[in-house]
PDB file of N, CA, C, O and CB in Angstrom:
ATOM      1  N   MET A   1      41.353 -35.656   8.085  1.00  0.00           N
ATOM      2  CA  MET A   1      40.979 -34.444   7.379  1.00  0.00           C
ATOM      3  C   MET A   1      41.655 -33.263   8.093  1.00  0.00           C
ATOM      4  O   MET A   1      41.550 -33.116   9.311  1.00  0.00           O
ATOM      5  CB  MET A   1      39.409 -34.270   7.327  1.00  0.00           C
ATOM      6  N   THR A   2      42.333 -32.448   7.329  1.00  0.00           N
ATOM      7  CA  THR A   2      43.040 -31.312   7.933  1.00  0.00           C
ATOM      8  C   THR A   2      42.085 -30.164   8.169  1.00  0.00           C
ATOM      9  O   THR A   2      40.954 -30.155   7.683  1.00  0.00           O
ATOM     10  CB  THR A   2      44.206 -30.854   7.042  1.00  0.00           C
ATOM     11  N   ILE A   3      42.565 -29.203   8.922  1.00  0.00           N
ATOM     12  CA  ILE A   3      41.746 -28.015   9.199  1.00  0.00           C
ATOM     13  C   ILE A   3      41.464 -27.267   7.908  1.00  0.00           C
ATOM     14  O   ILE A   3      40.348 -26.789   7.710  1.00  0.00           O
ATOM     15  CB  ILE A   3      42.449 -27.083  10.216  1.00  0.00           C
ATOM     16  N   ASP A   4      42.441 -27.155   7.032  1.00  0.00           N
ATOM     17  CA  ASP A   4      42.223 -26.477   5.750  1.00  0.00           C
ATOM     18  C   ASP A   4      41.147 -27.185   4.928  1.00  0.00           C
ATOM     19  O   ASP A   4      40.321 -26.530   4.293  1.00  0.00           O
ATOM     20  CB  ASP A   4      43.534 -26.408   4.950  1.00  0.00           C
ATOM     21  N   GLU A   5      41.152 -28.518   4.938  1.00  0.00           N
ATOM     22  CA  GLU A   5      40.138 -29.277   4.212  1.00  0.00           C
ATOM     23  C   GLU A   5      38.757 -29.060   4.824  1.00  0.00           C
ATOM     24  O   GLU A   5      37.756 -28.939   4.118  1.00  0.00           O
ATOM     25  CB  GLU A   5      40.487 -30.770   4.207  1.00  0.00           C
ATOM     26  N   ARG A   6      38.730 -29.016   6.146  1.00  0.00           N
ATOM     27  CA  ARG A   6      37.448 -28.756   6.825  1.00  0.00           C
ATOM     28  C   ARG A   6      36.938 -27.357   6.508  1.00  0.00           C
ATOM     29  O   ARG A   6      35.750 -27.174   6.243  1.00  0.00           O
ATOM     30  CB  ARG A   6      37.597 -28.926   8.350  1.00  0.00           C
ATOM     31  N   LEU A   7      37.817 -26.384   6.532  1.00  0.00           N
ATOM     32  CA  LEU A   7      37.415 -25.011   6.197  1.00  0.00           C
ATOM     33  C   LEU A   7      36.924 -24.933   4.756  1.00  0.00           C
ATOM     34  O   LEU A   7      35.929 -24.268   4.468  1.00  0.00           O
ATOM     35  CB  LEU A   7      38.589 -24.030   6.411  1.00  0.00           C
ATOM     36  N   GLU A   8      37.624 -25.614   3.855  1.00  0.00           N
ATOM     37  CA  GLU A   8      37.201 -25.625   2.458  1.00  0.00           C
ATOM     38  C   GLU A   8      35.814 -26.255   2.324  1.00  0.00           C
ATOM     39  O   GLU A   8      34.960 -25.743   1.600  1.00  0.00           O
ATOM     40  CB  GLU A   8      38.222 -26.388   1.592  1.00  0.00           C
ATOM     41  N   ARG A   9      35.601 -27.351   3.017  1.00  0.00           N
ATOM     42  CA  ARG A   9      34.295 -28.028   2.969  1.00  0.00           C
ATOM     43  C   ARG A   9      33.194 -27.148   3.557  1.00  0.00           C
ATOM     44  O   ARG A   9      32.099 -27.067   3.001  1.00  0.00           O
ATOM     45  CB  ARG A   9      34.355 -29.368   3.728  1.00  0.00           C
ATOM     46  N   LEU A  10      33.482 -26.491   4.672  1.00  0.00           N
ATOM     47  CA  LEU A  10      32.503 -25.576   5.273  1.00  0.00           C
ATOM     48  C   LEU A  10      32.216 -24.401   4.343  1.00  0.00           C
ATOM     49  O   LEU A  10      31.071 -23.961   4.229  1.00  0.00           O
ATOM     50  CB  LEU A  10      33.009 -25.061   6.634  1.00  0.00           C
ATOM     51  N   THR A  11      33.239 -23.899   3.688  1.00  0.00           N
ATOM     52  CA  THR A  11      33.046 -22.791   2.751  1.00  0.00           C
ATOM     53  C   THR A  11      32.137 -23.229   1.598  1.00  0.00           C
ATOM     54  O   THR A  11      31.239 -22.486   1.201  1.00  0.00           O
ATOM     55  CB  THR A  11      34.412 -22.292   2.205  1.00  0.00           C
ATOM     56  N   GLU A  12      32.362 -24.416   1.069  1.00  0.00           N
ATOM     57  CA  GLU A  12      31.523 -24.935  -0.013  1.00  0.00           C
ATOM     58  C   GLU A  12      30.080 -25.101   0.445  1.00  0.00           C
ATOM     59  O   GLU A  12      29.152 -24.758  -0.287  1.00  0.00           O
ATOM     60  CB  GLU A  12      32.069 -26.275  -0.520  1.00  0.00           C
ATOM     61  N   ARG A  13      29.890 -25.618   1.633  1.00  0.00           N
ATOM     62  CA  ARG A  13      28.540 -25.802   2.163  1.00  0.00           C
ATOM     63  C   ARG A  13      27.864 -24.450   2.384  1.00  0.00           C
ATOM     64  O   ARG A  13      26.678 -24.279   2.104  1.00  0.00           O
ATOM     65  CB  ARG A  13      28.579 -26.602   3.481  1.00  0.00           C
ATOM     66  N   HIS A  14      28.631 -23.510   2.883  1.00  0.00           N
ATOM     67  CA  HIS A  14      28.088 -22.177   3.123  1.00  0.00           C
ATOM     68  C   HIS A  14      27.645 -21.549   1.798  1.00  0.00           C
ATOM     69  O   HIS A  14      26.561 -20.970   1.722  1.00  0.00           O
ATOM     70  CB  HIS A  14      29.137 -21.279   3.831  1.00  0.00           C
ATOM     71  N   GLU A  15      28.470 -21.658   0.759  1.00  0.00           N
ATOM     72  CA  GLU A  15      28.127 -21.107  -0.549  1.00  0.00           C
ATOM     73  C   GLU A  15      26.880 -21.794  -1.124  1.00  0.00           C
ATOM     74  O   GLU A  15      26.011 -21.142  -1.702  1.00  0.00           O
ATOM     75  CB  GLU A  15      29.314 -21.259  -1.518  1.00  0.00           C
ATOM     76  N   ALA A  16      26.811 -23.116  -0.953  1.00  0.00           N
ATOM     77  CA  ALA A  16      25.639 -23.849  -1.443  1.00  0.00           C
ATOM     78  C   ALA A  16      24.376 -23.394  -0.708  1.00  0.00           C
ATOM     79  O   ALA A  16      23.328 -23.208  -1.326  1.00  0.00           O
ATOM     80  CB  ALA A  16      25.839 -25.373  -1.267  1.00  0.00           C
ATOM     81  N   LEU A  17      24.479 -23.219   0.591  1.00  0.00           N
ATOM     82  CA  LEU A  17      23.319 -22.751   1.365  1.00  0.00           C
ATOM     83  C   LEU A  17      22.923 -21.336   0.956  1.00  0.00           C
ATOM     84  O   LEU A  17      21.738 -21.026   0.834  1.00  0.00           O
ATOM     85  CB  LEU A  17      23.625 -22.796   2.875  1.00  0.00           C
ATOM     86  N   ALA A  18      23.914 -20.486   0.747  1.00  0.00           N
ATOM     87  CA  ALA A  18      23.625 -19.106   0.335  1.00  0.00           C
ATOM     88  C   ALA A  18      22.907 -19.090  -1.012  1.00  0.00           C
ATOM     89  O   ALA A  18      21.968 -18.316  -1.203  1.00  0.00           O
ATOM     90  CB  ALA A  18      24.928 -18.278   0.255  1.00  0.00           C
ATOM     91  N   GLN A  19      23.338 -19.932  -1.942  1.00  0.00           N
ATOM     92  CA  GLN A  19      22.668 -20.012  -3.243  1.00  0.00           C
ATOM     93  C   GLN A  19      21.245 -20.531  -3.093  1.00  0.00           C
ATOM     94  O   GLN A  19      20.326 -20.045  -3.751  1.00  0.00           O
ATOM     95  CB  GLN A  19      23.458 -20.914  -4.200  1.00  0.00           C
ATOM     96  N   THR A  20      21.069 -21.511  -2.233  1.00  0.00           N
ATOM     97  CA  THR A  20      19.737 -22.065  -1.999  1.00  0.00           C
ATOM     98  C   THR A  20      18.803 -21.004  -1.432  1.00  0.00           C
ATOM     99  O   THR A  20      17.660 -20.875  -1.870  1.00  0.00           O
ATOM    100  CB  THR A  20      19.813 -23.265  -1.049  1.00  0.00           C
ATOM    101  N   VAL A  21      19.289 -20.254  -0.465  1.00  0.00           N
ATOM    102  CA  VAL A  21      18.467 -19.192   0.138  1.00  0.00           C
ATOM    103  C   VAL A  21      18.138 -18.125  -0.902  1.00  0.00           C
ATOM    104  O   VAL A  21      17.017 -17.619  -0.937  1.00  0.00           O
ATOM    105  CB  VAL A  21      19.196 -18.552   1.349  1.00  0.00           C
ATOM    106  N   GLU A  22      19.094 -17.787  -1.736  1.00  0.00           N
ATOM    107  CA  GLU A  22      18.848 -16.795  -2.781  1.00  0.00           C
ATOM    108  C   GLU A  22      17.785 -17.286  -3.762  1.00  0.00           C
ATOM    109  O   GLU A  22      16.889 -16.532  -4.144  1.00  0.00           O
ATOM    110  CB  GLU A  22      20.149 -16.473  -3.528  1.00  0.00           C
ATOM    111  N   LEU A  23      17.888 -18.552  -4.167  1.00  0.00           N
ATOM    112  CA  LEU A  23      16.884 -19.123  -5.075  1.00  0.00           C
ATOM    113  C   LEU A  23      15.510 -19.167  -4.423  1.00  0.00           C
ATOM    114  O   LEU A  23      14.506 -18.862  -5.066  1.00  0.00           O
ATOM    115  CB  LEU A  23      17.297 -20.531  -5.513  1.00  0.00           C
ATOM    116  N   MET A  24      15.460 -19.544  -3.157  1.00  0.00           N
ATOM    117  CA  MET A  24      14.175 -19.590  -2.447  1.00  0.00           C
ATOM    118  C   MET A  24      13.564 -18.198  -2.357  1.00  0.00           C
ATOM    119  O   MET A  24      12.352 -18.039  -2.509  1.00  0.00           O
ATOM    120  CB  MET A  24      14.353 -20.183  -1.033  1.00  0.00           C
ATOM    121  N   GLY A  25      14.389 -17.195  -2.112  1.00  0.00           N
ATOM    122  CA  GLY A  25      13.884 -15.826  -2.059  1.00  0.00           C
ATOM    123  C   GLY A  25      13.300 -15.403  -3.388  1.00  0.00           C
ATOM    124  O   GLY A  25      12.243 -14.774  -3.437  1.00  0.00           O
ATOM    125  N   HIS A  26      13.989 -15.748  -4.474  1.00  0.00           N
ATOM    126  CA  HIS A  26      13.490 -15.420  -5.810  1.00  0.00           C
ATOM    127  C   HIS A  26      12.163 -16.131  -6.084  1.00  0.00           C
ATOM    128  O   HIS A  26      11.222 -15.527  -6.598  1.00  0.00           O
ATOM    129  CB  HIS A  26      14.529 -15.801  -6.881  1.00  0.00           C
ATOM    130  N   GLU A  27      12.098 -17.415  -5.737  1.00  0.00           N
ATOM    131  CA  GLU A  27      10.863 -18.174  -5.940  1.00  0.00           C
ATOM    132  C   GLU A  27       9.717 -17.610  -5.109  1.00  0.00           C
ATOM    133  O   GLU A  27       8.577 -17.559  -5.571  1.00  0.00           O
ATOM    134  CB  GLU A  27      11.082 -19.643  -5.591  1.00  0.00           C
ATOM    135  N   MET A  28      10.017 -17.191  -3.897  1.00  0.00           N
ATOM    136  CA  MET A  28       8.975 -16.615  -3.035  1.00  0.00           C
ATOM    137  C   MET A  28       8.441 -15.316  -3.640  1.00  0.00           C
ATOM    138  O   MET A  28       7.233 -15.080  -3.633  1.00  0.00           O
ATOM    139  CB  MET A  28       9.528 -16.355  -1.610  1.00  0.00           C
ATOM    140  N   ARG A  29       9.335 -14.473  -4.161  1.00  0.00           N
ATOM    141  CA  ARG A  29       8.884 -13.229  -4.791  1.00  0.00           C
ATOM    142  C   ARG A  29       7.988 -13.529  -5.989  1.00  0.00           C
ATOM    143  O   ARG A  29       6.978 -12.857  -6.196  1.00  0.00           O
ATOM    144  CB  ARG A  29      10.093 -12.373  -5.230  1.00  0.00           C
ATOM    145  N   GLU A  30       8.358 -14.542  -6.780  1.00  0.00           N
ATOM    146  CA  GLU A  30       7.525 -14.925  -7.920  1.00  0.00           C
ATOM    147  C   GLU A  30       6.165 -15.445  -7.460  1.00  0.00           C
ATOM    148  O   GLU A  30       5.134 -15.125  -8.051  1.00  0.00           O
ATOM    149  CB  GLU A  30       8.236 -15.986  -8.764  1.00  0.00           C
ATOM    150  N   MET A  31       6.178 -16.248  -6.404  1.00  0.00           N
ATOM    151  CA  MET A  31       4.912 -16.776  -5.883  1.00  0.00           C
ATOM    152  C   MET A  31       4.032 -15.658  -5.340  1.00  0.00           C
ATOM    153  O   MET A  31       2.821 -15.672  -5.559  1.00  0.00           O
ATOM    154  CB  MET A  31       5.174 -17.813  -4.786  1.00  0.00           C
ATOM    155  N   PHE A  32       4.611 -14.695  -4.639  1.00  0.00           N
ATOM    156  CA  PHE A  32       3.826 -13.576  -4.119  1.00  0.00           C
ATOM    157  C   PHE A  32       3.236 -12.763  -5.264  1.00  0.00           C
ATOM    158  O   PHE A  32       2.081 -12.342  -5.199  1.00  0.00           O
ATOM    159  CB  PHE A  32       4.692 -12.677  -3.216  1.00  0.00           C
ATOM    160  N   ALA A  33       4.024 -12.541  -6.313  1.00  0.00           N
ATOM    161  CA  ALA A  33       3.529 -11.783  -7.463  1.00  0.00           C
ATOM    162  C   ALA A  33       2.366 -12.529  -8.123  1.00  0.00           C
ATOM    163  O   ALA A  33       1.353 -11.922  -8.469  1.00  0.00           O
ATOM    164  CB  ALA A  33       4.668 -11.537  -8.490  1.00  0.00           C
ATOM    165  N   ALA A  34       2.513 -13.839  -8.294  1.00  0.00           N
ATOM    166  CA  ALA A  34       1.442 -14.630  -8.911  1.00  0.00           C
ATOM    167  C   ALA A  34       0.199 -14.641  -8.025  1.00  0.00           C
ATOM    168  O   ALA A  34      -0.924 -14.558  -8.523  1.00  0.00           O
ATOM    169  CB  ALA A  34       1.919 -16.072  -9.175  1.00  0.00           C
ATOM    170  N   THR A  35       0.400 -14.743  -6.720  1.00  0.00           N
ATOM    171  CA  THR A  35      -0.731 -14.742  -5.789  1.00  0.00           C
ATOM    172  C   THR A  35      -1.456 -13.400  -5.825  1.00  0.00           C
ATOM    173  O   THR A  35      -2.686 -13.356  -5.841  1.00  0.00           O
ATOM    174  CB  THR A  35      -0.253 -15.050  -4.357  1.00  0.00           C
ATOM    175  N   ASN A  36      -0.696 -12.310  -5.838  1.00  0.00           N
ATOM    176  CA  ASN A  36      -1.320 -10.987  -5.910  1.00  0.00           C
ATOM    177  C   ASN A  36      -2.112 -10.821  -7.199  1.00  0.00           C
ATOM    178  O   ASN A  36      -3.207 -10.258  -7.197  1.00  0.00           O
ATOM    179  CB  ASN A  36      -0.259  -9.889  -5.805  1.00  0.00           C
ATOM    180  N   LYS A  37      -1.550 -11.317  -8.302  1.00  0.00           N
ATOM    181  CA  LYS A  37      -2.249 -11.220  -9.582  1.00  0.00           C
ATOM    182  C   LYS A  37      -3.549 -12.028  -9.541  1.00  0.00           C
ATOM    183  O   LYS A  37      -4.586 -11.568 -10.018  1.00  0.00           O
ATOM    184  CB  LYS A  37      -1.342 -11.715 -10.734  1.00  0.00           C
ATOM    185  N   ALA A  38      -3.487 -13.225  -8.973  1.00  0.00           N
ATOM    186  CA  ALA A  38      -4.679 -14.066  -8.865  1.00  0.00           C
ATOM    187  C   ALA A  38      -5.720 -13.418  -7.956  1.00  0.00           C
ATOM    188  O   ALA A  38      -6.916 -13.477  -8.244  1.00  0.00           O
ATOM    189  CB  ALA A  38      -4.308 -15.459  -8.335  1.00  0.00           C
ATOM    190  N   LEU A  39      -5.279 -12.804  -6.868  1.00  0.00           N
ATOM    191  CA  LEU A  39      -6.221 -12.140  -5.960  1.00  0.00           C
ATOM    192  C   LEU A  39      -6.883 -10.937  -6.623  1.00  0.00           C
ATOM    193  O   LEU A  39      -8.068 -10.682  -6.409  1.00  0.00           O
ATOM    194  CB  LEU A  39      -5.505 -11.698  -4.680  1.00  0.00           C
ATOM    195  N   GLU A  40      -6.126 -10.201  -7.424  1.00  0.00           N
ATOM    196  CA  GLU A  40      -6.709  -9.076  -8.154  1.00  0.00           C
ATOM    197  C   GLU A  40      -7.773  -9.571  -9.130  1.00  0.00           C
ATOM    198  O   GLU A  40      -8.845  -8.978  -9.248  1.00  0.00           O
ATOM    199  CB  GLU A  40      -5.613  -8.290  -8.906  1.00  0.00           C
ATOM    200  N   LYS A  41      -7.466 -10.665  -9.828  1.00  0.00           N
ATOM    201  CA  LYS A  41      -8.435 -11.236 -10.768  1.00  0.00           C
ATOM    202  C   LYS A  41      -9.679 -11.719 -10.023  1.00  0.00           C
ATOM    203  O   LYS A  41     -10.803 -11.502 -10.474  1.00  0.00           O
ATOM    204  CB  LYS A  41      -7.801 -12.402 -11.564  1.00  0.00           C
ATOM    205  N   LEU A  42      -9.471 -12.372  -8.887  1.00  0.00           N
ATOM    206  CA  LEU A  42     -10.587 -12.845  -8.077  1.00  0.00           C
ATOM    207  C   LEU A  42     -11.457 -11.675  -7.603  1.00  0.00           C
ATOM    208  O   LEU A  42     -12.684 -11.774  -7.598  1.00  0.00           O
ATOM    209  CB  LEU A  42     -10.067 -13.644  -6.872  1.00  0.00           C
ATOM    210  N   ALA A  43     -10.829 -10.587  -7.213  1.00  0.00           N
ATOM    211  CA  ALA A  43     -11.584  -9.410  -6.776  1.00  0.00           C
ATOM    212  C   ALA A  43     -12.421  -8.849  -7.924  1.00  0.00           C
ATOM    213  O   ALA A  43     -13.566  -8.447  -7.722  1.00  0.00           O
ATOM    214  CB  ALA A  43     -10.630  -8.328  -6.233  1.00  0.00           C
ATOM    215  N   GLU A  44     -11.842  -8.821  -9.135  1.00  0.00           N
ATOM    216  CA  GLU A  44     -12.588  -8.333 -10.298  1.00  0.00           C
ATOM    217  C   GLU A  44     -13.793  -9.226 -10.586  1.00  0.00           C
ATOM    218  O   GLU A  44     -14.899  -8.736 -10.812  1.00  0.00           O
ATOM    219  CB  GLU A  44     -11.672  -8.265 -11.534  1.00  0.00           C
ATOM    220  N   VAL A  45     -13.570 -10.533 -10.575  1.00  0.00           N
ATOM    221  CA  VAL A  45     -14.652 -11.479 -10.846  1.00  0.00           C
ATOM    222  C   VAL A  45     -15.728 -11.375  -9.765  1.00  0.00           C
ATOM    223  O   VAL A  45     -16.922 -11.423 -10.062  1.00  0.00           O
ATOM    224  CB  VAL A  45     -14.106 -12.924 -10.926  1.00  0.00           C
ATOM    225  N   SER A  46     -15.305 -11.236  -8.537  1.00  0.00           N
ATOM    226  CA  SER A  46     -16.248 -11.105  -7.426  1.00  0.00           C
ATOM    227  C   SER A  46     -17.080  -9.836  -7.576  1.00  0.00           C
ATOM    228  O   SER A  46     -18.287  -9.851  -7.337  1.00  0.00           O
ATOM    229  CB  SER A  46     -15.502 -11.097  -6.080  1.00  0.00           C
ATOM    230  N   GLN A  47     -16.446  -8.752  -7.965  1.00  0.00           N
ATOM    231  CA  GLN A  47     -17.172  -7.490  -8.157  1.00  0.00           C
ATOM    232  C   GLN A  47     -18.196  -7.629  -9.278  1.00  0.00           C
ATOM    233  O   GLN A  47     -19.340  -7.198  -9.131  1.00  0.00           O
ATOM    234  CB  GLN A  47     -16.190  -6.339  -8.473  1.00  0.00           C
ATOM    235  N   ARG A  48     -17.790  -8.230 -10.398  1.00  0.00           N
ATOM    236  CA  ARG A  48     -18.732  -8.414 -11.507  1.00  0.00           C
ATOM    237  C   ARG A  48     -19.879  -9.335 -11.112  1.00  0.00           C
ATOM    238  O   ARG A  48     -21.023  -9.102 -11.501  1.00  0.00           O
ATOM    239  CB  ARG A  48     -18.010  -8.979 -12.732  1.00  0.00           C
ATOM    240  N   THR A  49     -19.582 -10.374 -10.345  1.00  0.00           N
ATOM    241  CA  THR A  49     -20.622 -11.300  -9.888  1.00  0.00           C
ATOM    242  C   THR A  49     -21.618 -10.569  -8.995  1.00  0.00           C
ATOM    243  O   THR A  49     -22.830 -10.734  -9.133  1.00  0.00           O
ATOM    244  CB  THR A  49     -19.998 -12.497  -9.130  1.00  0.00           C
ATOM    245  N   THR A  50     -21.097  -9.765  -8.085  1.00  0.00           N
ATOM    246  CA  THR A  50     -21.961  -8.988  -7.197  1.00  0.00           C
ATOM    247  C   THR A  50     -22.851  -8.044  -7.994  1.00  0.00           C
ATOM    248  O   THR A  50     -24.048  -7.934  -7.726  1.00  0.00           O
ATOM    249  CB  THR A  50     -21.120  -8.196  -6.189  1.00  0.00           C
ATOM    250  N   GLU A  51     -22.265  -7.368  -8.968  1.00  0.00           N
ATOM    251  CA  GLU A  51     -23.045  -6.451  -9.804  1.00  0.00           C
ATOM    252  C   GLU A  51     -24.124  -7.210 -10.583  1.00  0.00           C
ATOM    253  O   GLU A  51     -25.244  -6.720 -10.729  1.00  0.00           O
ATOM    254  CB  GLU A  51     -22.119  -5.691 -10.780  1.00  0.00           C
ATOM    255  N   SER A  52     -23.795  -8.388 -11.076  1.00  0.00           N
ATOM    256  CA  SER A  52     -24.773  -9.194 -11.814  1.00  0.00           C
ATOM    257  C   SER A  52     -25.909  -9.644 -10.914  1.00  0.00           C
ATOM    258  O   SER A  52     -27.070  -9.625 -11.323  1.00  0.00           O
ATOM    259  CB  SER A  52     -24.099 -10.411 -12.443  1.00  0.00           C
ATOM    260  N   ILE A  53     -25.589 -10.047  -9.700  1.00  0.00           N
ATOM    261  CA  ILE A  53     -26.617 -10.479  -8.751  1.00  0.00           C
ATOM    262  C   ILE A  53     -27.547  -9.321  -8.414  1.00  0.00           C
ATOM    263  O   ILE A  53     -28.764  -9.496  -8.362  1.00  0.00           O
ATOM    264  CB  ILE A  53     -25.973 -11.038  -7.465  1.00  0.00           C
ATOM    265  N   VAL A  54     -26.985  -8.147  -8.186  1.00  0.00           N
ATOM    266  CA  VAL A  54     -27.800  -6.968  -7.884  1.00  0.00           C
ATOM    267  C   VAL A  54     -28.713  -6.658  -9.069  1.00  0.00           C
ATOM    268  O   VAL A  54     -29.885  -6.333  -8.878  1.00  0.00           O
ATOM    269  CB  VAL A  54     -26.900  -5.741  -7.552  1.00  0.00           C
ATOM    270  N   ALA A  55     -28.188  -6.756 -10.284  1.00  0.00           N
ATOM    271  CA  ALA A  55     -29.001  -6.501 -11.473  1.00  0.00           C
ATOM    272  C   ALA A  55     -30.122  -7.536 -11.594  1.00  0.00           C
ATOM    273  O   ALA A  55     -31.249  -7.189 -11.951  1.00  0.00           O
ATOM    274  CB  ALA A  55     -28.121  -6.515 -12.739  1.00  0.00           C
ATOM    275  N   LEU A  56     -29.821  -8.795 -11.301  1.00  0.00           N
ATOM    276  CA  LEU A  56     -30.856  -9.834 -11.361  1.00  0.00           C
ATOM    277  C   LEU A  56     -31.931  -9.616 -10.298  1.00  0.00           C
ATOM    278  O   LEU A  56     -33.114  -9.836 -10.558  1.00  0.00           O
ATOM    279  CB  LEU A  56     -30.227 -11.219 -11.186  1.00  0.00           C
ATOM    280  N   ILE A  57     -31.528  -9.191  -9.119  1.00  0.00           N
ATOM    281  CA  ILE A  57     -32.507  -8.896  -8.067  1.00  0.00           C
ATOM    282  C   ILE A  57     -33.431  -7.773  -8.519  1.00  0.00           C
ATOM    283  O   ILE A  57     -34.647  -7.854  -8.346  1.00  0.00           O
ATOM    284  CB  ILE A  57     -31.798  -8.511  -6.743  1.00  0.00           C
ATOM    285  N   GLN A  58     -32.854  -6.729  -9.098  1.00  0.00           N
ATOM    286  CA  GLN A  58     -33.652  -5.601  -9.579  1.00  0.00           C
ATOM    287  C   GLN A  58     -34.602  -6.049 -10.678  1.00  0.00           C
ATOM    288  O   GLN A  58     -35.766  -5.648 -10.708  1.00  0.00           O
ATOM    289  CB  GLN A  58     -32.744  -4.473 -10.090  1.00  0.00           C
ATOM    290  N   LEU A  59     -34.102  -6.876 -11.575  1.00  0.00           N
ATOM    291  CA  LEU A  59     -34.932  -7.389 -12.658  1.00  0.00           C
ATOM    292  C   LEU A  59     -36.089  -8.218 -12.110  1.00  0.00           C
ATOM    293  O   LEU A  59     -37.225  -8.078 -12.564  1.00  0.00           O
ATOM    294  CB  LEU A  59     -34.091  -8.229 -13.625  1.00  0.00           C
ATOM    295  N   ALA A  60     -35.806  -9.078 -11.135  1.00  0.00           N
ATOM    296  CA  ALA A  60     -36.859  -9.905 -10.537  1.00  0.00           C
ATOM    297  C   ALA A  60     -37.889  -9.037  -9.824  1.00  0.00           C
ATOM    298  O   ALA A  60     -39.089  -9.293  -9.923  1.00  0.00           O
ATOM    299  CB  ALA A  60     -36.255 -10.922  -9.554  1.00  0.00           C
ATOM    300  N   GLU A  61     -37.435  -8.016  -9.110  1.00  0.00           N
ATOM    301  CA  GLU A  61     -38.371  -7.119  -8.418  1.00  0.00           C
ATOM    302  C   GLU A  61     -39.241  -6.366  -9.419  1.00  0.00           C
ATOM    303  O   GLU A  61     -40.445  -6.218  -9.211  1.00  0.00           O
ATOM    304  CB  GLU A  61     -37.606  -6.120  -7.528  1.00  0.00           C
ATOM    305  N   ASN A  62     -38.637  -5.894 -10.499  1.00  0.00           N
ATOM    306  CA  ASN A  62     -39.412  -5.194 -11.528  1.00  0.00           C
ATOM    307  C   ASN A  62     -40.436  -6.134 -12.162  1.00  0.00           C
ATOM    308  O   ASN A  62     -41.574  -5.737 -12.411  1.00  0.00           O
ATOM    309  CB  ASN A  62     -38.475  -4.615 -12.613  1.00  0.00           C
ATOM    310  N   HIS A  63     -40.044  -7.352 -12.417  1.00  0.00           N
ATOM    311  CA  HIS A  63     -40.956  -8.329 -12.999  1.00  0.00           C
ATOM    312  C   HIS A  63     -42.112  -8.619 -12.033  1.00  0.00           C
ATOM    313  O   HIS A  63     -43.270  -8.716 -12.440  1.00  0.00           O
ATOM    314  CB  HIS A  63     -40.200  -9.633 -13.346  1.00  0.00           C
ATOM    315  N   GLU A  64     -41.772  -8.754 -10.751  1.00  0.00           N
ATOM    316  CA  GLU A  64     -42.804  -9.011  -9.748  1.00  0.00           C
ATOM    317  C   GLU A  64     -43.797  -7.850  -9.685  1.00  0.00           C
ATOM    318  O   GLU A  64     -45.003  -8.081  -9.600  1.00  0.00           O
ATOM    319  CB  GLU A  64     -42.166  -9.242  -8.366  1.00  0.00           C
ATOM    320  N   HIS A  65     -43.313  -6.613  -9.725  1.00  0.00           N
ATOM    321  CA  HIS A  65     -44.201  -5.460  -9.682  1.00  0.00           C
ATOM    322  C   HIS A  65     -45.080  -5.408 -10.951  1.00  0.00           C
ATOM    323  O   HIS A  65     -46.251  -5.036 -10.885  1.00  0.00           O
ATOM    324  CB  HIS A  65     -43.377  -4.153  -9.535  1.00  0.00           C
ATOM    325  N   ARG A  66     -44.517  -5.775 -12.067  1.00  0.00           N
ATOM    326  CA  ARG A  66     -45.281  -5.795 -13.325  1.00  0.00           C
ATOM    327  C   ARG A  66     -46.396  -6.833 -13.237  1.00  0.00           C
ATOM    328  O   ARG A  66     -47.534  -6.572 -13.626  1.00  0.00           O
ATOM    329  CB  ARG A  66     -44.349  -6.103 -14.537  1.00  0.00           C
ATOM    330  N   LEU A  67     -46.057  -8.013 -12.720  1.00  0.00           N
ATOM    331  CA  LEU A  67     -47.097  -9.045 -12.575  1.00  0.00           C
ATOM    332  C   LEU A  67     -48.184  -8.590 -11.620  1.00  0.00           C
ATOM    333  O   LEU A  67     -49.364  -8.839 -11.864  1.00  0.00           O
ATOM    334  CB  LEU A  67     -46.488 -10.364 -12.080  1.00  0.00           C
ATOM    335  N   GLU A  68     -47.806  -7.931 -10.541  1.00  0.00           N
ATOM    336  CA  GLU A  68     -48.805  -7.431  -9.578  1.00  0.00           C
ATOM    337  C   GLU A  68     -49.725  -6.415 -10.243  1.00  0.00           C
ATOM    338  O   GLU A  68     -50.935  -6.422 -10.018  1.00  0.00           O
ATOM    339  CB  GLU A  68     -48.111  -6.791  -8.348  1.00  0.00           C
ATOM    340  N   ARG A  69     -49.146  -5.545 -11.063  1.00  0.00           N
ATOM    341  CA  ARG A  69     -49.985  -4.544 -11.760  1.00  0.00           C
ATOM    342  C   ARG A  69     -50.928  -5.247 -12.733  1.00  0.00           C
ATOM    343  O   ARG A  69     -52.099  -4.878 -12.832  1.00  0.00           O
ATOM    344  CB  ARG A  69     -49.098  -3.504 -12.524  1.00  0.00           C
ATOM    345  N   LEU A  70     -50.441  -6.241 -13.440  1.00  0.00           N
ATOM    346  CA  LEU A  70     -51.267  -6.946 -14.418  1.00  0.00           C
ATOM    347  C   LEU A  70     -52.382  -7.733 -13.723  1.00  0.00           C
ATOM    348  O   LEU A  70     -53.479  -7.872 -14.263  1.00  0.00           O
ATOM    349  CB  LEU A  70     -50.400  -7.890 -15.270  1.00  0.00           C
ATOM    350  N   GLU A  71     -52.096  -8.242 -12.531  1.00  0.00           N
ATOM    351  CA  GLU A  71     -53.096  -9.011 -11.796  1.00  0.00           C
ATOM    352  C   GLU A  71     -54.033  -8.095 -11.008  1.00  0.00           C
ATOM    353  O   GLU A  71     -55.027  -8.548 -10.440  1.00  0.00           O
ATOM    354  CB  GLU A  71     -52.412 -10.002 -10.850  1.00  0.00           C
ATOM    355  N   GLY A  72     -53.710  -6.821 -10.982  1.00  0.00           N
ATOM    356  CA  GLY A  72     -54.581  -5.867 -10.307  1.00  0.00           C
ATOM    357  C   GLY A  72     -54.440  -5.863  -8.802  1.00  0.00           C
ATOM    358  O   GLY A  72     -55.389  -5.509  -8.103  1.00  0.00           O
ATOM    359  N   LYS A  73     -53.300  -6.240  -8.284  1.00  0.00           N
ATOM    360  CA  LYS A  73     -53.102  -6.248  -6.828  1.00  0.00           C
ATOM    361  C   LYS A  73     -52.597  -4.924  -6.345  1.00  0.00           C
ATOM    362  O   LYS A  73     -52.374  -4.748  -5.147  1.00  0.00           O
ATOM    363  CB  LYS A  73     -52.137  -7.341  -6.417  1.00  0.00           C
TER     364      LYS A  73
END
């Protein structure tokens, strides 16, 4: 194998690696965007769940106070 052939082969490998790195970078950006979107959705669901739990606690406390009044305690 001549030096020119070796240089050509190294150039081809270098170009292939550069394309691979570029594709991986693009895929990583897409994955980060999808992860951020999922985390935002999770935060929204978590907030609504927390609000629902607080509302249920308030409802249970109000019901308990009503029962206490009805029982004369």
